[in-house]
All heavy atoms as TSV, in Angstrom:
chain	resi	resn	atom	element	x	y	z
A	1	MET	N	N	0.831	-1.194	-0.035
A	1	MET	CA	C	-0.074	0.001	0.004
A	1	MET	C	C	0.822	1.223	-0.012
A	1	MET	O	O	0.524	2.263	-0.711
A	1	MET	CB	C	-0.958	-0.040	1.276
A	1	MET	CG	C	-1.835	1.026	1.276
A	1	MET	SD	S	-3.024	0.942	-0.072
A	1	MET	CE	C	-4.105	2.211	0.255
A	2	LEU	N	N	1.953	1.168	0.754
A	2	LEU	CA	C	2.858	2.381	0.739
A	2	LEU	C	C	3.513	2.589	-0.594
A	2	LEU	O	O	3.684	3.844	-0.980
A	2	LEU	CB	C	3.874	2.139	1.914
A	2	LEU	CG	C	4.957	3.289	2.100
A	2	LEU	CD1	C	4.133	4.478	2.614
A	2	LEU	CD2	C	6.009	2.788	2.994
A	3	LEU	N	N	3.761	1.571	-1.312
A	3	LEU	CA	C	4.378	1.705	-2.573
A	3	LEU	C	C	3.362	2.386	-3.568
A	3	LEU	O	O	3.762	3.288	-4.324
A	3	LEU	CB	C	4.783	0.344	-3.164
A	3	LEU	CG	C	5.399	0.385	-4.583
A	3	LEU	CD1	C	6.763	1.002	-4.580
A	3	LEU	CD2	C	5.459	-1.042	-5.132
A	4	LYS	N	N	2.133	2.026	-3.477
A	4	LYS	CA	C	1.173	2.693	-4.445
A	4	LYS	C	C	0.933	4.131	-3.989
A	4	LYS	O	O	0.874	5.036	-4.928
A	4	LYS	CB	C	-0.217	1.945	-4.189
A	4	LYS	CG	C	-0.252	0.625	-4.720
A	4	LYS	CD	C	-1.532	-0.008	-4.426
A	4	LYS	CE	C	-1.489	-1.464	-4.903
A	4	LYS	NZ	N	-2.830	-2.138	-4.668
A	5	ILE	N	N	1.012	4.470	-2.812
A	5	ILE	CA	C	0.882	5.922	-2.370
A	5	ILE	C	C	2.039	6.650	-2.856
A	5	ILE	O	O	2.021	7.818	-3.363
A	5	ILE	CB	C	0.744	5.977	-0.898
A	5	ILE	CG1	C	-0.629	5.434	-0.354
A	5	ILE	CG2	C	0.824	7.478	-0.365
A	5	ILE	CD1	C	-0.774	5.335	1.146
A	6	LEU	N	N	3.193	6.077	-2.777
A	6	LEU	CA	C	4.454	6.762	-3.262
A	6	LEU	C	C	4.424	6.942	-4.688
A	6	LEU	O	O	4.845	8.110	-5.264
A	6	LEU	CB	C	5.685	5.923	-2.862
A	6	LEU	CG	C	7.009	6.478	-3.315
A	6	LEU	CD1	C	7.398	7.798	-2.538
A	6	LEU	CD2	C	8.127	5.496	-2.949
A	7	ILE	N	N	3.990	6.048	-5.479
A	7	ILE	CA	C	3.902	6.085	-6.942
A	7	ILE	C	C	2.873	7.241	-7.298
A	7	ILE	O	O	3.100	8.036	-8.268
A	7	ILE	CB	C	3.629	4.847	-7.648
A	7	ILE	CG1	C	4.790	3.927	-7.464
A	7	ILE	CG2	C	3.207	4.993	-9.033
A	7	ILE	CD1	C	4.731	2.427	-8.006
A	8	ILE	N	N	1.689	7.278	-6.642
A	8	ILE	CA	C	0.709	8.279	-6.887
A	8	ILE	C	C	1.244	9.645	-6.594
A	8	ILE	O	O	1.152	10.627	-7.413
A	8	ILE	CB	C	-0.577	7.970	-6.206
A	8	ILE	CG1	C	-1.180	6.728	-6.741
A	8	ILE	CG2	C	-1.468	9.173	-6.134
A	8	ILE	CD1	C	-2.307	6.207	-5.887
A	9	CYS	N	N	2.021	9.823	-5.498
A	9	CYS	CA	C	2.624	11.104	-5.170
A	9	CYS	C	C	3.633	11.558	-6.318
A	9	CYS	O	O	3.677	12.638	-6.630
A	9	CYS	CB	C	3.166	11.082	-3.800
A	9	CYS	SG	S	2.027	11.029	-2.484
A	10	LEU	N	N	4.320	10.625	-6.664
A	10	LEU	CA	C	5.395	10.895	-7.706
A	10	LEU	C	C	4.819	11.323	-9.125
A	10	LEU	O	O	5.220	12.171	-9.816
A	10	LEU	CB	C	6.354	9.743	-7.947
A	10	LEU	CG	C	7.439	9.521	-6.854
A	10	LEU	CD1	C	8.011	8.210	-7.056
A	10	LEU	CD2	C	8.288	10.671	-6.797
A	11	LEU	N	N	3.587	10.637	-9.425
A	11	LEU	CA	C	2.847	10.968	-10.651
A	11	LEU	C	C	2.312	12.431	-10.504
A	11	LEU	O	O	2.214	13.197	-11.401
A	11	LEU	CB	C	1.744	9.942	-10.894
A	11	LEU	CG	C	2.161	8.668	-11.346
A	11	LEU	CD1	C	1.017	7.699	-11.432
A	11	LEU	CD2	C	2.797	8.782	-12.790
A	12	ILE	N	N	1.764	12.722	-9.285
A	12	ILE	CA	C	1.143	14.126	-9.104
A	12	ILE	C	C	2.283	15.164	-9.221
A	12	ILE	O	O	2.185	16.185	-9.795
A	12	ILE	CB	C	0.422	14.158	-7.699
A	12	ILE	CG1	C	-0.865	13.385	-7.813
A	12	ILE	CG2	C	0.178	15.556	-7.373
A	12	ILE	CD1	C	-1.381	13.124	-6.465
A	13	PHE	N	N	3.497	14.850	-8.662
A	13	PHE	CA	C	4.579	15.666	-8.762
A	13	PHE	C	C	5.130	15.861	-10.202
A	13	PHE	O	O	5.432	16.977	-10.594
A	13	PHE	CB	C	5.742	15.151	-7.909
A	13	PHE	CG	C	6.999	16.001	-7.957
A	13	PHE	CD1	C	7.063	17.213	-7.263
A	13	PHE	CD2	C	8.229	15.594	-8.512
A	13	PHE	CE1	C	8.148	18.048	-7.276
A	13	PHE	CE2	C	9.346	16.330	-8.519
A	13	PHE	CZ	C	9.276	17.607	-7.873
A	14	MET	N	N	5.069	14.894	-10.929
A	14	MET	CA	C	5.398	14.929	-12.415
A	14	MET	C	C	4.399	15.778	-13.146
A	14	MET	O	O	4.829	16.613	-13.928
A	14	MET	CB	C	5.394	13.534	-12.976
A	14	MET	CG	C	5.909	13.414	-14.363
A	14	MET	SD	S	6.129	11.793	-15.036
A	14	MET	CE	C	4.379	11.244	-15.100
A	15	VAL	N	N	3.081	15.727	-12.914
A	15	VAL	CA	C	2.171	16.485	-13.657
A	15	VAL	C	C	2.340	17.924	-13.076
A	15	VAL	O	O	2.231	18.845	-14.067
A	15	VAL	CB	C	0.651	15.917	-13.435
A	15	VAL	CG1	C	-0.280	16.922	-13.993
A	15	VAL	CG2	C	0.600	14.550	-14.004
A	16	PHE	N	N	2.597	18.224	-11.849
A	16	PHE	CA	C	2.820	19.509	-11.355
A	16	PHE	C	C	3.955	20.265	-12.162
A	16	PHE	O	O	3.805	21.415	-12.544
A	16	PHE	CB	C	2.983	19.475	-9.924
A	16	PHE	CG	C	3.412	20.835	-9.346
A	16	PHE	CD1	C	2.455	21.787	-9.175
A	16	PHE	CD2	C	4.704	21.079	-8.844
A	16	PHE	CE1	C	2.723	23.018	-8.500
A	16	PHE	CE2	C	5.004	22.229	-8.287
A	16	PHE	CZ	C	4.025	23.206	-8.168
A	17	ASN	N	N	5.054	19.522	-12.206
A	17	ASN	CA	C	6.282	20.062	-13.042
A	17	ASN	C	C	5.999	20.285	-14.455
A	17	ASN	O	O	6.429	21.288	-14.992
A	17	ASN	CB	C	7.450	19.150	-12.767
A	17	ASN	CG	C	8.030	19.328	-11.453
A	17	ASN	OD1	O	8.292	20.399	-10.987
A	17	ASN	ND2	N	8.476	18.286	-10.859
A	18	LEU	N	N	5.109	19.506	-15.077
A	18	LEU	CA	C	4.783	19.632	-16.424
A	18	LEU	C	C	3.946	21.039	-16.582
A	18	LEU	O	O	4.212	21.764	-17.554
A	18	LEU	CB	C	3.928	18.532	-16.955
A	18	LEU	CG	C	3.387	18.521	-18.311
A	18	LEU	CD1	C	4.637	18.508	-19.333
A	18	LEU	CD2	C	2.401	17.442	-18.722
A	19	PHE	N	N	2.965	21.235	-15.686
A	19	PHE	CA	C	2.217	22.469	-15.767
A	19	PHE	C	C	3.019	23.712	-15.418
A	19	PHE	O	O	2.839	24.748	-15.982
A	19	PHE	CB	C	0.976	22.338	-14.904
A	19	PHE	CG	C	-0.073	21.497	-15.524
A	19	PHE	CD1	C	-0.480	20.399	-15.081
A	19	PHE	CD2	C	-0.786	22.089	-16.593
A	19	PHE	CE1	C	-1.491	19.599	-15.685
A	19	PHE	CE2	C	-1.785	21.402	-17.251
A	19	PHE	CZ	C	-2.100	20.116	-16.765
A	20	ARG	N	N	3.973	23.539	-14.501
A	20	ARG	CA	C	4.954	24.697	-14.178
A	20	ARG	C	C	5.814	25.012	-15.478
A	20	ARG	O	O	6.045	26.144	-15.701
A	20	ARG	CB	C	5.936	24.315	-13.096
A	20	ARG	CG	C	5.250	24.261	-11.773
A	20	ARG	CD	C	4.960	25.505	-11.094
A	20	ARG	NE	N	6.052	26.528	-10.954
A	20	ARG	CZ	C	6.863	26.657	-9.972
A	20	ARG	NH1	N	6.750	25.956	-8.821
A	20	ARG	NH2	N	7.864	27.578	-9.954
A	21	ALA	N	N	6.195	24.016	-16.259
A	21	ALA	CA	C	6.971	24.308	-17.438
A	21	ALA	C	C	6.142	24.902	-18.506
A	21	ALA	O	O	6.554	25.814	-19.144
A	21	ALA	CB	C	7.636	22.932	-17.813
A	22	MET	N	N	4.884	24.510	-18.551
A	22	MET	CA	C	3.992	25.033	-19.544
A	22	MET	C	C	3.664	26.519	-19.199
A	22	MET	O	O	3.608	27.320	-20.158
A	22	MET	CB	C	2.713	24.236	-19.617
A	22	MET	CG	C	1.696	24.745	-20.629
A	22	MET	SD	S	0.125	24.003	-20.588
A	22	MET	CE	C	-0.598	24.578	-19.069
A	23	LYS	N	N	3.481	26.844	-17.945
A	23	LYS	CA	C	3.303	28.224	-17.500
A	23	LYS	C	C	4.411	29.063	-17.931
A	23	LYS	O	O	4.185	30.226	-18.414
A	23	LYS	CB	C	3.123	28.237	-16.030
A	23	LYS	CG	C	2.778	29.595	-15.419
A	23	LYS	CD	C	2.657	29.567	-13.917
A	23	LYS	CE	C	2.598	30.831	-13.308
A	23	LYS	NZ	N	2.575	30.935	-11.888
A	24	ILE	N	N	5.650	28.647	-17.651
A	24	ILE	CA	C	6.753	29.378	-18.076
A	24	ILE	C	C	6.997	29.538	-19.544
A	24	ILE	O	O	7.326	30.650	-20.104
A	24	ILE	CB	C	8.182	28.858	-17.505
A	24	ILE	CG1	C	8.150	28.986	-15.943
A	24	ILE	CG2	C	9.337	29.436	-18.024
A	24	ILE	CD1	C	9.176	28.298	-15.275
A	25	MET	N	N	6.666	28.559	-20.269
A	25	MET	CA	C	6.672	28.525	-21.741
A	25	MET	C	C	5.795	29.529	-22.367
A	25	MET	O	O	6.046	30.199	-23.229
A	25	MET	CB	C	6.444	27.179	-22.269
A	25	MET	CG	C	6.438	27.099	-23.878
A	25	MET	SD	S	6.206	25.398	-24.520
A	25	MET	CE	C	4.352	25.294	-24.168
A	26	LEU	N	N	4.434	29.516	-21.825
A	26	LEU	CA	C	3.501	30.490	-22.296
A	26	LEU	C	C	3.741	31.881	-21.925
A	26	LEU	O	O	3.361	32.874	-22.591
A	26	LEU	CB	C	2.144	30.025	-21.814
A	26	LEU	CG	C	1.593	28.723	-22.382
A	26	LEU	CD1	C	0.322	28.386	-21.799
A	26	LEU	CD2	C	1.513	28.792	-23.990
A	27	LYS	N	N	4.383	32.028	-20.707
A	27	LYS	CA	C	4.557	33.457	-20.204
A	27	LYS	C	C	5.766	34.110	-20.913
A	27	LYS	O	O	5.721	35.284	-21.174
A	27	LYS	CB	C	4.872	33.460	-18.732
A	27	LYS	CG	C	4.900	34.897	-18.137
A	27	LYS	CD	C	4.908	35.021	-16.687
A	27	LYS	CE	C	5.502	33.973	-15.860
A	27	LYS	NZ	N	5.777	34.374	-14.422
A	28	GLY	N	N	6.743	33.388	-21.463
A	28	GLY	CA	C	7.829	33.932	-22.129
A	28	GLY	C	C	9.131	33.658	-21.289
A	28	GLY	O	O	9.225	32.926	-20.303
A	29	GLU	N	N	10.187	34.287	-21.689
A	29	GLU	CA	C	11.420	34.147	-20.928
A	29	GLU	C	C	11.420	34.808	-19.526
A	29	GLU	O	O	10.912	35.838	-19.294
A	29	GLU	CB	C	12.575	34.848	-21.814
A	29	GLU	CG	C	13.089	33.980	-22.963
A	29	GLU	CD	C	13.684	32.822	-22.504
A	29	GLU	OE1	O	14.482	32.683	-21.549
A	29	GLU	OE2	O	13.497	31.700	-23.173
A	30	ASN	N	N	11.978	33.944	-18.649
A	30	ASN	CA	C	12.095	34.358	-17.260
A	30	ASN	C	C	13.432	34.098	-16.816
A	30	ASN	O	O	13.918	33.014	-16.897
A	30	ASN	CB	C	11.011	33.707	-16.397
A	30	ASN	CG	C	10.887	34.303	-15.083
A	30	ASN	OD1	O	11.571	35.205	-14.733
A	30	ASN	ND2	N	9.924	33.902	-14.271
A	31	GLU	N	N	14.168	35.128	-16.278
A	31	GLU	CA	C	15.538	34.916	-15.894
A	31	GLU	C	C	15.619	34.017	-14.701
A	31	GLU	O	O	16.597	33.277	-14.540
A	31	GLU	CB	C	16.052	36.303	-15.519
A	31	GLU	CG	C	16.284	37.151	-16.743
A	31	GLU	CD	C	17.368	36.698	-17.792
A	31	GLU	OE1	O	18.404	36.165	-17.211
A	31	GLU	OE2	O	17.128	36.898	-18.966
A	32	SER	N	N	14.732	34.061	-13.747
A	32	SER	CA	C	14.970	33.283	-12.470
A	32	SER	C	C	14.535	31.896	-12.593
A	32	SER	O	O	15.181	31.051	-11.815
A	32	SER	CB	C	14.079	33.956	-11.379
A	32	SER	OG	O	12.657	33.820	-11.656
A	33	GLU	N	N	13.555	31.452	-13.452
A	33	GLU	CA	C	13.171	30.093	-13.578
A	33	GLU	C	C	13.455	29.610	-15.085
A	33	GLU	O	O	13.068	30.331	-15.922
A	33	GLU	CB	C	11.764	29.840	-13.138
A	33	GLU	CG	C	11.590	30.244	-11.697
A	33	GLU	CD	C	10.093	29.894	-11.295
A	33	GLU	OE1	O	9.227	30.427	-12.054
A	33	GLU	OE2	O	9.891	29.312	-10.337
A	34	SER	N	N	13.877	28.500	-15.063
A	34	SER	CA	C	14.171	27.954	-16.510
A	34	SER	C	C	13.080	26.686	-16.777
A	34	SER	O	O	12.851	25.891	-15.843
A	34	SER	CB	C	15.498	27.358	-16.636
A	34	SER	OG	O	15.789	26.739	-17.819
A	35	MET	N	N	12.534	26.741	-17.904
A	35	MET	CA	C	11.687	25.660	-18.261
A	35	MET	C	C	12.319	24.271	-18.147
A	35	MET	O	O	11.737	23.315	-17.832
A	35	MET	CB	C	11.076	25.940	-19.556
A	35	MET	CG	C	10.053	24.960	-20.031
A	35	MET	SD	S	9.214	25.318	-21.508
A	35	MET	CE	C	10.465	25.083	-22.771
A	36	THR	N	N	13.600	24.259	-18.678
A	36	THR	CA	C	14.331	22.929	-18.582
A	36	THR	C	C	14.408	22.378	-17.229
A	36	THR	O	O	14.533	21.098	-17.146
A	36	THR	CB	C	15.741	23.093	-19.261
A	36	THR	OG1	O	16.426	24.037	-18.541
A	36	THR	CG2	C	15.551	23.542	-20.735
A	37	LYS	N	N	14.451	23.151	-16.218
A	37	LYS	CA	C	14.570	22.657	-14.863
A	37	LYS	C	C	13.355	21.835	-14.515
A	37	LYS	O	O	13.491	20.696	-13.970
A	37	LYS	CB	C	14.727	23.876	-13.852
A	37	LYS	CG	C	14.754	23.316	-12.402
A	37	LYS	CD	C	15.028	24.500	-11.429
A	37	LYS	CE	C	13.835	25.375	-11.324
A	37	LYS	NZ	N	13.901	26.482	-10.270
A	38	PHE	N	N	12.204	22.332	-14.812
A	38	PHE	CA	C	10.992	21.519	-14.622
A	38	PHE	C	C	10.753	20.354	-15.479
A	38	PHE	O	O	10.309	19.270	-15.003
A	38	PHE	CB	C	9.771	22.449	-14.716
A	38	PHE	CG	C	9.709	23.539	-13.740
A	38	PHE	CD1	C	10.034	24.923	-14.070
A	38	PHE	CD2	C	9.624	23.274	-12.331
A	38	PHE	CE1	C	10.084	25.907	-13.165
A	38	PHE	CE2	C	9.684	24.246	-11.373
A	38	PHE	CZ	C	9.855	25.661	-11.785
A	39	ILE	N	N	11.181	20.448	-16.784
A	39	ILE	CA	C	11.148	19.264	-17.629
A	39	ILE	C	C	12.089	18.202	-17.130
A	39	ILE	O	O	11.836	17.019	-17.169
A	39	ILE	CB	C	11.413	19.709	-19.144
A	39	ILE	CG1	C	10.331	20.677	-19.573
A	39	ILE	CG2	C	11.498	18.598	-19.992
A	39	ILE	CD1	C	8.945	20.135	-19.584
A	40	GLY	N	N	13.333	18.534	-16.631
A	40	GLY	CA	C	14.235	17.651	-16.271
A	40	GLY	C	C	13.744	16.978	-15.003
A	40	GLY	O	O	13.970	15.794	-14.818
A	41	ARG	N	N	13.034	17.677	-14.073
A	41	ARG	CA	C	12.441	17.085	-12.925
A	41	ARG	C	C	11.394	16.055	-13.320
A	41	ARG	O	O	11.333	15.004	-12.691
A	41	ARG	CB	C	11.883	18.080	-12.035
A	41	ARG	CG	C	12.707	18.913	-11.178
A	41	ARG	CD	C	11.979	19.831	-10.351
A	41	ARG	NE	N	12.911	20.849	-9.611
A	41	ARG	CZ	C	12.485	21.815	-8.920
A	41	ARG	NH1	N	11.130	22.038	-8.838
A	41	ARG	NH2	N	13.370	22.621	-8.314
A	42	ARG	N	N	10.681	16.359	-14.367
A	42	ARG	CA	C	9.600	15.423	-14.823
A	42	ARG	C	C	10.189	14.198	-15.405
A	42	ARG	O	O	9.801	13.096	-15.118
A	42	ARG	CB	C	8.828	16.162	-15.884
A	42	ARG	CG	C	7.679	15.277	-16.439
A	42	ARG	CD	C	6.857	16.034	-17.412
A	42	ARG	NE	N	5.916	15.192	-18.017
A	42	ARG	CZ	C	6.100	14.782	-19.303
A	42	ARG	NH1	N	6.961	15.236	-20.078
A	42	ARG	NH2	N	5.152	13.975	-19.769
A	43	VAL	N	N	11.369	14.309	-16.163
A	43	VAL	CA	C	11.986	13.091	-16.658
A	43	VAL	C	C	12.622	12.206	-15.432
A	43	VAL	O	O	12.459	11.019	-15.514
A	43	VAL	CB	C	13.154	13.490	-17.733
A	43	VAL	CG1	C	13.930	12.351	-18.078
A	43	VAL	CG2	C	12.385	14.144	-18.867
A	44	LEU	N	N	13.270	12.875	-14.542
A	44	LEU	CA	C	13.845	12.133	-13.422
A	44	LEU	C	C	12.734	11.546	-12.559
A	44	LEU	O	O	13.003	10.304	-12.139
A	44	LEU	CB	C	14.557	13.152	-12.417
A	44	LEU	CG	C	15.242	12.606	-11.272
A	44	LEU	CD1	C	16.347	11.632	-11.699
A	44	LEU	CD2	C	15.775	13.718	-10.401
A	45	THR	N	N	11.574	12.035	-12.426
A	45	THR	CA	C	10.490	11.431	-11.737
A	45	THR	C	C	9.981	10.217	-12.524
A	45	THR	O	O	9.726	9.305	-11.810
A	45	THR	CB	C	9.339	12.460	-11.447
A	45	THR	OG1	O	9.848	13.625	-10.885
A	45	THR	CG2	C	8.268	11.909	-10.691
A	46	SER	N	N	9.995	10.352	-13.829
A	46	SER	CA	C	9.442	9.228	-14.587
A	46	SER	C	C	10.492	8.078	-14.441
A	46	SER	O	O	10.107	6.889	-14.299
A	46	SER	CB	C	9.441	9.623	-16.171
A	46	SER	OG	O	8.466	10.670	-16.270
A	47	VAL	N	N	11.714	8.398	-14.433
A	47	VAL	CA	C	12.759	7.315	-14.331
A	47	VAL	C	C	12.628	6.636	-12.931
A	47	VAL	O	O	12.742	5.484	-12.783
A	47	VAL	CB	C	14.217	7.934	-14.473
A	47	VAL	CG1	C	15.256	6.944	-14.140
A	47	VAL	CG2	C	14.359	8.276	-15.981
A	48	ILE	N	N	12.424	7.454	-11.791
A	48	ILE	CA	C	12.242	6.907	-10.544
A	48	ILE	C	C	10.965	6.004	-10.395
A	48	ILE	O	O	11.043	4.863	-9.800
A	48	ILE	CB	C	12.241	8.060	-9.483
A	48	ILE	CG1	C	13.543	8.766	-9.347
A	48	ILE	CG2	C	11.777	7.487	-8.099
A	48	ILE	CD1	C	13.503	9.977	-8.536
A	49	ILE	N	N	9.964	6.372	-11.047
A	49	ILE	CA	C	8.755	5.642	-10.999
A	49	ILE	C	C	9.043	4.244	-11.754
A	49	ILE	O	O	8.512	3.217	-11.181
A	49	ILE	CB	C	7.605	6.288	-11.741
A	49	ILE	CG1	C	7.073	7.498	-10.733
A	49	ILE	CG2	C	6.380	5.360	-11.952
A	49	ILE	CD1	C	6.171	8.480	-11.468
A	50	ILE	N	N	9.650	4.287	-12.935
A	50	ILE	CA	C	9.938	3.037	-13.680
A	50	ILE	C	C	10.855	2.125	-12.793
A	50	ILE	O	O	10.615	0.876	-12.691
A	50	ILE	CB	C	10.485	3.398	-15.042
A	50	ILE	CG1	C	9.487	4.015	-15.817
A	50	ILE	CG2	C	11.054	2.083	-15.696
A	50	ILE	CD1	C	9.931	4.483	-17.225
A	51	LEU	N	N	11.802	2.695	-12.197
A	51	LEU	CA	C	12.729	1.927	-11.387
A	51	LEU	C	C	12.020	1.312	-10.115
A	51	LEU	O	O	12.300	0.078	-9.843
A	51	LEU	CB	C	14.035	2.656	-10.944
A	51	LEU	CG	C	14.945	3.046	-12.009
A	51	LEU	CD1	C	16.041	3.976	-11.460
A	51	LEU	CD2	C	15.594	1.786	-12.539
A	52	LEU	N	N	11.141	2.075	-9.523
A	52	LEU	CA	C	10.406	1.534	-8.454
A	52	LEU	C	C	9.469	0.387	-8.862
A	52	LEU	O	O	9.348	-0.646	-8.049
A	52	LEU	CB	C	9.481	2.723	-7.797
A	52	LEU	CG	C	10.211	3.559	-6.787
A	52	LEU	CD1	C	9.239	4.640	-6.400
A	52	LEU	CD2	C	10.672	2.800	-5.644
A	53	LEU	N	N	8.869	0.481	-9.954
A	53	LEU	CA	C	8.061	-0.645	-10.500
A	53	LEU	C	C	8.802	-1.899	-10.841
A	53	LEU	O	O	8.469	-2.958	-10.443
A	53	LEU	CB	C	7.208	-0.117	-11.743
A	53	LEU	CG	C	6.066	0.819	-11.442
A	53	LEU	CD1	C	5.582	1.319	-12.717
A	53	LEU	CD2	C	5.033	0.256	-10.545
A	54	ILE	N	N	9.995	-1.623	-11.397
A	54	ILE	CA	C	10.845	-2.830	-11.668
A	54	ILE	C	C	11.384	-3.468	-10.406
A	54	ILE	O	O	11.253	-4.736	-10.338
A	54	ILE	CB	C	12.075	-2.444	-12.658
A	54	ILE	CG1	C	11.543	-2.073	-14.035
A	54	ILE	CG2	C	13.068	-3.471	-12.632
A	54	ILE	CD1	C	12.648	-1.333	-14.906
A	55	ILE	N	N	11.779	-2.699	-9.389
A	55	ILE	CA	C	12.257	-3.338	-8.187
A	55	ILE	C	C	11.078	-3.962	-7.491
A	55	ILE	O	O	11.272	-5.110	-6.901
A	55	ILE	CB	C	12.792	-2.124	-7.382
A	55	ILE	CG1	C	14.169	-1.822	-7.905
A	55	ILE	CG2	C	13.105	-2.720	-5.933
A	55	ILE	CD1	C	14.750	-0.542	-7.272
A	56	ALA	N	N	9.815	-3.413	-7.542
A	56	ALA	CA	C	8.756	-3.982	-6.808
A	56	ALA	C	C	8.258	-5.304	-7.429
A	56	ALA	O	O	7.954	-6.247	-6.758
A	56	ALA	CB	C	7.529	-3.034	-6.818
A	57	VAL	N	N	8.391	-5.423	-8.775
A	57	VAL	CA	C	8.111	-6.648	-9.403
A	57	VAL	C	C	9.115	-7.671	-9.052
A	57	VAL	O	O	8.868	-8.897	-8.864
A	57	VAL	CB	C	7.956	-6.495	-10.927
A	57	VAL	CG1	C	7.767	-7.739	-11.674
A	57	VAL	CG2	C	6.614	-5.653	-11.246
A	58	ALA	N	N	10.428	-7.270	-9.114
A	58	ALA	CA	C	11.525	-8.242	-8.830
A	58	ALA	C	C	11.538	-8.744	-7.424
A	58	ALA	O	O	11.807	-9.919	-7.150
A	58	ALA	CB	C	12.866	-7.559	-9.117
A	59	MET	N	N	11.143	-7.938	-6.562
A	59	MET	CA	C	11.026	-8.356	-5.067
A	59	MET	C	C	9.716	-9.141	-4.741
A	59	MET	O	O	9.669	-9.650	-3.587
A	59	MET	CB	C	11.177	-7.124	-4.132
A	59	MET	CG	C	12.425	-6.404	-4.367
A	59	MET	SD	S	13.852	-7.297	-3.689
A	59	MET	CE	C	14.038	-6.523	-2.128
A	60	GLY	N	N	8.771	-9.045	-5.648
A	60	GLY	CA	C	7.507	-9.744	-5.366
A	60	GLY	C	C	6.498	-8.949	-4.628
A	60	GLY	O	O	5.508	-9.473	-4.096
A	61	TRP	N	N	6.709	-7.635	-4.487
A	61	TRP	CA	C	5.788	-6.760	-3.723
A	61	TRP	C	C	4.522	-6.627	-4.530
A	61	TRP	O	O	3.487	-6.472	-3.842
A	61	TRP	CB	C	6.437	-5.409	-3.438
A	61	TRP	CG	C	7.641	-5.607	-2.457
A	61	TRP	CD1	C	7.913	-6.542	-1.620
A	61	TRP	CD2	C	8.717	-4.548	-2.371
A	61	TRP	NE1	N	8.985	-6.196	-0.980
A	61	TRP	CE2	C	9.570	-5.144	-1.414
A	61	TRP	CE3	C	8.959	-3.338	-3.023
A	61	TRP	CZ2	C	10.736	-4.398	-1.144
A	61	TRP	CZ3	C	10.113	-2.739	-2.687
A	61	TRP	CH2	C	10.978	-3.184	-1.687
A	62	ILE	N	N	4.657	-6.494	-5.841
A	62	ILE	CA	C	3.439	-6.402	-6.752
A	62	ILE	C	C	3.595	-7.540	-7.758
A	62	ILE	O	O	4.724	-7.948	-8.049
A	62	ILE	CB	C	3.337	-5.052	-7.457
A	62	ILE	CG1	C	4.541	-4.653	-8.175
A	62	ILE	CG2	C	3.046	-3.989	-6.362
A	62	ILE	CD1	C	4.406	-3.355	-9.072
A	63	THR	N	N	2.434	-7.965	-8.208
A	63	THR	CA	C	2.462	-9.018	-9.317
A	63	THR	C	C	1.922	-8.412	-10.644
A	63	THR	O	O	0.725	-7.889	-10.475
A	63	THR	CB	C	1.694	-10.340	-8.854
A	63	THR	OG1	O	0.366	-9.923	-8.547
A	63	THR	CG2	C	2.447	-10.848	-7.634
A	64	PRO	N	N	2.602	-8.670	-11.721
A	64	PRO	CA	C	1.958	-8.144	-12.906
A	64	PRO	C	C	0.753	-9.073	-13.313
A	64	PRO	O	O	0.705	-10.166	-12.929
A	64	PRO	CB	C	3.163	-8.379	-13.998
A	64	PRO	CG	C	4.081	-9.295	-13.344
A	64	PRO	CD	C	3.805	-9.165	-11.855
A	65	ASN	N	N	-0.132	-8.454	-14.175
A	65	ASN	CA	C	-1.231	-9.200	-14.732
A	65	ASN	C	C	-0.764	-10.358	-15.696
A	65	ASN	O	O	-0.024	-10.017	-16.601
A	65	ASN	CB	C	-2.074	-8.260	-15.477
A	65	ASN	CG	C	-3.357	-8.848	-15.858
A	65	ASN	OD1	O	-3.653	-9.906	-15.558
A	65	ASN	ND2	N	-4.186	-8.097	-16.697
A	66	PRO	N	N	-1.190	-11.580	-15.440
A	66	PRO	CA	C	-0.645	-12.680	-16.260
A	66	PRO	C	C	-1.155	-12.680	-17.588
A	66	PRO	O	O	-0.584	-13.080	-18.609
A	66	PRO	CB	C	-1.074	-13.968	-15.540
A	66	PRO	CG	C	-2.241	-13.534	-14.606
A	66	PRO	CD	C	-1.858	-12.101	-14.326
A	67	ARG	N	N	-2.419	-12.132	-17.830
A	67	ARG	CA	C	-3.000	-11.980	-19.189
A	67	ARG	C	C	-3.268	-10.616	-19.440
A	67	ARG	O	O	-4.274	-10.073	-18.919
A	67	ARG	CB	C	-4.272	-12.832	-19.244
A	67	ARG	CG	C	-4.008	-14.276	-19.185
A	67	ARG	CD	C	-5.336	-15.126	-19.316
A	67	ARG	NE	N	-5.972	-14.742	-20.529
A	67	ARG	CZ	C	-7.145	-15.212	-20.915
A	67	ARG	NH1	N	-7.861	-15.883	-20.014
A	67	ARG	NH2	N	-7.579	-14.864	-22.048
A	68	PRO	N	N	-2.497	-9.961	-20.331
A	68	PRO	CA	C	-2.679	-8.564	-20.568
A	68	PRO	C	C	-3.866	-8.159	-21.413
A	68	PRO	O	O	-4.105	-6.953	-21.604
A	68	PRO	CB	C	-1.347	-8.158	-21.245
A	68	PRO	CG	C	-0.917	-9.407	-21.931
A	68	PRO	CD	C	-1.349	-10.562	-21.059
A	69	TYR	N	N	-4.624	-9.145	-21.904
A	69	TYR	CA	C	-5.834	-8.783	-22.782
A	69	TYR	C	C	-7.062	-9.259	-22.128
A	69	TYR	O	O	-7.076	-9.952	-21.169
A	69	TYR	CB	C	-5.677	-9.369	-24.094
A	69	TYR	CG	C	-5.341	-10.826	-24.179
A	69	TYR	CD1	C	-6.362	-11.810	-24.163
A	69	TYR	CD2	C	-4.077	-11.197	-24.213
A	69	TYR	CE1	C	-6.038	-13.150	-24.231
A	69	TYR	CE2	C	-3.616	-12.631	-24.210
A	69	TYR	CZ	C	-4.713	-13.536	-24.217
A	69	TYR	OH	O	-4.367	-14.900	-24.263
């Protein structure tokens, strides 16, 4: 259950950074904040989520669906 909550929080953080980058992109150039910082955080969050899922399947904490259809 803790793993699911962590993944959901990371997904919310990823979407939040996506919208922050969109806000900066639409507003124009801003010296203090860079759009690439938020996009980089989004990519890093995606990598962490994928690694957590791989580790959880390998350790047996979660089981994948045996029939994907």
